C-alpha positions in Angstrom: 24.7 -5.6 22.0 26.0 -8.4 24.2 26.6 -12.0 22.4 26.8 -15.5 24.2 28.2 -18.6 22.4 26.4 -21.9 22.1 27.9 -24.9 24.0 30.2 -26.7 21.5 29.5 -24.3 18.7 31.3 -21.0 17.3 28.4 -19.1 16.8 28.2 -15.7 18.9 24.4 -15.1 19.0 22.9 -11.6 20.4 21.6 -12.4 23.9 18.5 -10.6 22.4 16.8 -12.6 19.6 13.7 -11.4 17.7 10.9 -13.5 17.7 8.5 -12.7 14.6 5.3 -14.1 15.9 3.4 -10.7 17.5 4.4 -8.3 14.7 2.6 -5.1 14.2 -0.6 -5.8 12.0 -3.0 -3.2 10.1 -7.0 -3.3 10.5 -7.2 -6.6 8.3 -4.7 -8.3 10.9 -2.4 -8.7 8.1 1.6 -8.0 9.0 2.2 -4.2 8.7 5.2 -4.8 6.3 6.9 -1.1 6.8 6.6 -0.9 10.3 7.5 -4.7 10.6 10.7 -4.0 8.5 11.7 -0.9 10.4 11.8 -2.8 13.5 13.6 -5.6 12.0 16.3 -3.2 10.6 16.4 -1.2 13.8 17.3 -4.5 15.9 20.1 -5.4 13.3 21.5 -2.2 13.1 22.0 -2.4 17.0 23.5 -5.8 16.8 20.8 -8.4 16.9 21.6 -11.2 14.9 19.0 -14.1 15.6 15.5 -14.0 14.1 13.2 -16.6 15.2 9.9 -17.6 12.9 7.6 -20.6 12.4 5.3 -22.1 9.8 2.3 -21.0 11.6 3.1 -17.4 12.9 1.0 -15.0 11.2 -1.0 -17.5 9.2 2.2 -18.6 7.3 3.4 -15.1 6.6 6.1 -14.4 9.3 8.7 -16.5 7.3 7.7 -14.6 4.1 8.6 -11.1 6.0 11.5 -12.4 7.2 12.6 -13.7 3.7 12.2 -9.5 2.6 13.9 -8.5 5.4 17.2 -10.8 4.4 17.2 -9.5 1.2 17.8 -6.3 2.2 20.9 -7.0 4.4 24.1 -9.4 4.5 22.7 -12.8 5.1 25.8 -14.3 6.4 25.9 -11.8 9.5 22.6 -13.2 10.9 21.2 -16.6 12.2 17.5 -17.6 11.2 15.7 -20.2 12.9 12.3 -21.8 12.1 10.4 -25.0 13.2 9.1 -28.0 11.8 5.1 -27.9 12.5 5.3 -31.2 13.8 1.3 -31.6 14.3 1.1 -31.4 10.3 3.5 -34.3 10.2 1.9 -37.7 8.9 5.1 -39.3 7.3 8.6 -39.0 6.6 8.2 -37.5 3.3 6.2 -34.8 5.1 9.1 -33.6 7.1 11.2 -33.2 3.9 8.4 -31.5 2.2 7.7 -28.7 4.7 11.4 -28.0 5.4 11.9 -27.7 1.1 8.8 -25.2 1.6 10.6 -23.2 4.4 13.7 -23.2 2.3 11.5 -21.8 -0.6 9.6 -19.3 1.8 12.3 -17.9 3.5 14.5 -17.7 0.1 17.8 -19.2 1.4 19.5 -22.3 0.8 20.2 -23.1 4.8 18.5 -22.4 8.1 20.6 -21.9 10.6 18.7 -23.2 13.4 16.1 -25.7 13.0 13.3 -26.9 15.7 11.0 -29.4 15.9 8.1 -27.0 16.9 6.1 -27.8 20.2 7.3 -31.2 21.5 6.1 -33.1 24.3 6.7 -36.5 25.2 3.9 -38.3 22.9 4.4 -36.5 19.8 8.3 -37.1 20.2 7.8 -40.8 20.5 5.5 -40.4 17.1 7.8 -38.5 15.5 10.6 -40.7 16.1 8.7 -43.6 14.8 8.3 -41.7 11.3 11.8 -41.4 11.2 12.4 -37.9 12.6 16.1 -38.2 13.8 17.1 -39.6 10.5 15.5 -36.6 8.6 17.2 -34.0 10.7 20.6 -35.7 10.5 20.3 -36.1 6.8 19.1 -32.4 6.5 22.1 -31.3 8.5 24.5 -33.6 6.3 22.9 -32.2 3.1 23.4 -28.5 4.1 19.8 -27.6 4.5 20.0 -27.0 8.2 23.2 -26.2 10.7 22.0 -26.9 14.0 18.8 -29.4 15.4 17.1 -28.8 18.3 13.5 -28.5 19.4 10.8 -25.9 21.2 8.6 -27.4 24.1 5.6 -27.5 25.8 4.7 -30.1 28.4 5.7 -31.3 31.7 9.2 -31.8 33.2 9.3 -35.4 32.6 8.2 -35.1 29.1 11.2 -32.8 28.7 13.8 -35.2 30.2 12.5 -37.6 27.9 13.1 -35.6 25.2 16.5 -34.6 26.2 17.9 -37.8 27.1 16.7 -39.6 23.9 18.8 -37.7 21.4 22.0 -35.7 21.4 20.3 -32.3 20.7 22.3 -29.0 20.2 20.0 -26.7 21.4 16.3 -26.6 22.8 13.7 -23.4 23.3 11.7 -23.5 26.5 9.4 -21.0 28.5 10.9 -19.4 31.3 10.4 -16.4 33.3 10.2 -15.5 37.0 6.5 -16.7 37.2 7.1 -20.0 35.4 9.9 -21.3 37.4 8.0 -24.4 38.0 5.7 -24.7 34.7 6.6 -27.0 32.0 10.4 -27.5 31.7 11.0 -25.0 34.5 14.1 -24.0 36.2 14.9 -27.7 36.5 14.3 -28.4 33.2 17.0 -25.5 32.1 19.6 -26.6 34.4 19.4 -30.3 33.4 19.6 -29.5 29.9 22.6 -27.2 30.3 24.2 -29.9 32.2 24.1 -32.1 29.2 25.9 -29.5 26.9 22.3 -28.3 25.1 22.2 -24.7 24.5 19.2 -23.0 26.1 17.0 -20.2 24.1 14.1 -18.8 26.4 10.6 -17.9 25.1 7.9 -16.2 26.8 10.4 -14.1 29.4 7.5 -11.6 29.9 4.8 -14.2 29.6 3.2 -12.9 26.3 3.4 -9.5 28.1 1.7 -10.4 31.2 4.5 -9.6 33.0 5.1 -6.2 31.9 1.7 -4.6 32.3 -1.1 -4.6 35.0 1.3 -5.1 37.6 -0.9 -5.9 41.3 -0.6 -3.2 43.8 1.1 -5.6 46.1 3.9 -6.5 43.7 4.7 -3.1 42.7 5.2 -2.1 46.4 7.8 -5.2 46.7 9.7 -3.7 43.8 10.0 -0.2 45.4 12.3 -2.3 48.0 15.0 -2.5 45.2 17.4 -0.1 44.7 17.3 -0.1 41.4 14.3 1.8 39.6 13.5 -0.5 36.4 10.7 -1.1 34.1 8.5 -4.3 34.5 10.0 -5.6 31.3 13.6 -4.7 32.3 13.0 -6.9 35.9 11.6 -9.5 33.7 14.3 -10.0 30.9 17.1 -9.6 33.7 16.0 -12.5 35.6 16.2 -14.9 32.5 19.6 -13.2 31.4 20.6 -13.7 34.7 21.3 -17.5 34.2 24.5 -17.6 32.3 23.3 -20.9 31.1 20.8 -19.3 28.7 22.5 -17.9 25.4 19.4 -16.2 23.9 16.1 -14.8 25.3 13.7 -14.2 22.5 11.3 -11.3 22.7 8.0 -11.1 20.4 8.3 -7.7 19.7 5.4 -5.7 18.2 6.3 -1.9 18.3 9.5 -0.1 17.3 9.4 1.3 21.1 9.6 -2.3 22.6 12.5 -3.1 20.4 14.3 -0.1 21.6 13.6 -0.6 25.2 14.6 -4.2 24.7 18.0 -3.2 22.8 18.9 -0.9 25.9 18.2 -3.7 28.5 20.0 -6.3 26.2 23.2 -3.8 26.1 23.7 -3.7 29.8 21.9 -7.1 31.5 24.6 -9.7 32.4 24.8 -12.9 33.8 25.0 -13.4 37.6 24.4 -9.8 37.8 21.5 -9.9 40.0 21.9 -9.9 43.9 20.7 -12.5 46.4 18.4 -9.4 47.9 17.1 -8.8 44.5 16.4 -12.5 43.6 14.4 -12.7 46.9 12.3 -9.7 45.8 11.3 -11.9 42.4 10.3 -14.7 44.8 8.1 -12.2 47.0 6.5 -11.0 43.9 5.9 -14.3 42.3 4.1 -15.3 45.8 1.7 -12.1 45.3 0.9 -13.5 41.5 0.4 -17.1 43.0 -2.0 -15.6 45.7 -4.2 -14.6 43.1 -4.8 -18.1 42.0 -8.5 -19.4 42.3 -7.7 -23.1 42.1 -4.5 -24.5 43.7 -3.7 -26.8 40.8 0.3 -27.2 40.6 -0.2 -28.8 36.8 1.4 -32.3 38.2 -1.2 -34.3 35.7 -1.9 -36.9 38.3 -5.6 -36.5 37.2 -4.9 -37.8 33.9 -5.8 -39.6 31.8 -9.5 -38.3 32.0 -12.1 -41.0 30.8 -13.7 -37.9 28.9 -10.4 -37.0 27.7 -10.7 -33.4 29.4 -7.4 -31.4 29.4 -7.7 -30.9 33.2 -4.4 -29.1 34.0 -4.6 -27.1 31.1 -8.0 -26.0 31.3 -7.5 -25.0 35.3 -4.1 -23.5 34.3 -5.9 -20.8 31.8 -8.8 -20.2 34.5 -6.1 -19.5 36.8 -4.0 -17.3 34.7 -7.3 -15.3 34.0 -7.6 -14.4 37.8 -3.7 -14.0 38.5 -3.6 -11.2 35.3 -7.0 -9.8 35.5 -7.6 -10.3 31.7 -10.9 -12.6 31.0 -11.2 -11.5 27.6 -7.3 -12.4 26.6 -7.4 -15.7 28.4 -10.8 -16.6 26.9 -8.9 -16.5 23.8 -5.9 -18.5 25.1 -8.4 -21.1 26.5 -10.4 -21.4 23.2 -7.0 -21.5 20.9 -4.6 -23.9 23.3 -7.2 -26.2 24.6 -9.0 -28.2 21.9 -12.5 -28.6 21.6 -12.5 -32.4 22.6 -10.1 -31.6 25.7 -12.4 -28.6 27.2 -13.9 -28.3 30.6 -17.7 -28.7 29.3 -16.7 -32.4 28.3 -16.3 -33.3 32.3 -19.1 -35.9 33.1 -18.5 -35.6 36.7 -17.4 -39.4 36.7 -15.0 -38.8 39.6 -12.2 -41.0 38.5 -9.9 -37.7 39.0 -10.9 -37.1 42.6 -8.7 -39.7 44.7 -5.5 -39.2 42.6 -5.3 -35.2 42.9 -2.5 -34.3 45.7 -4.2 -31.1 46.3 -7.3 -32.7 46.9 -9.1 -30.5 44.7 -12.8 -30.8 43.7 -12.2 -31.0 40.2 -15.6 -31.6 38.4 -16.8 -28.5 40.5 -13.8 -26.5 39.5 -14.2 -27.3 35.7 -17.6 -26.3 35.9 -16.8 -23.0 37.1 -14.4 -22.8 34.2 -16.9 -23.8 31.5 -18.8 -21.0 33.0 -16.4 -18.3 33.2 -15.4 -18.7 29.8 -18.7 -19.1 28.1 -19.5 -15.7 29.5 
């Protein structure tokens, strides 16, 4: 296992972090405890020392299973991360209450890396007004948490605003060779690192989408490389190639995935990809982008919508369904991540968005297609 150190800190963290959000489950969709504990123990025995969970994962049971694992090892040798469920916070006292509940569920007096979960520009403004910064600093001063960070889902302007608004110790962002311009993107990764903020990357395989169902045209491009690697290895190596990244989180759901990721993590180094191989990533990305059916860049200029439609998000999931060829999976993502009040069917075809779109997309027509597509 290789290790990297957080900026300004002394913690030597395994480059592979274990994300406890896609654990194996039984027929009743409950965590398969035996398989999960075996996976966690295998990772730990091979040097993984960073374990990431959150309040909502697996219906609230992810923190519980991590607690059971912690009782079987030397707690002082690992770093655990969990997150404040920001969408449930209505007051300053809520923050205290959830943190204390998480400490109890995890069975530990201290959380090493504590994140504000799923921040965007708007909810961070609201949380600050509720006293979030004071809460975080007092929690750290009391010893309940050691390091302060956030996970992010929004566009780059929101990311820059959050980074500039507080002296964060680390952040967790989505990044992979396909998503270099989505959300914080490469620009955000480098901006945060330039300000001395530690970088933890999630979704290096885009929820497994980059590891399976590889388009034939993309597969042909990879054959040009002198390195014969699995799709998972190519995706992980791309992120580990950044020296600014301390940890890459993988939401592993099978022992075989743990074993493969451990092997990759033992040899993937920063700046190890040649310029020639990096060009192959660019070419493969173009193959995926060519499968887009709506050329929406996610800029958000179409917003706000008078009917409150989440236009970039609806079009984004629609595109992903065609790019990665999995309608059922993306229907689930559409239903889960796009709230009902923001869904495509809410469009009244008022046309307010049309002159604002730099790509000149016929947005009302495309939203009707999205609605029909995920309805069937």
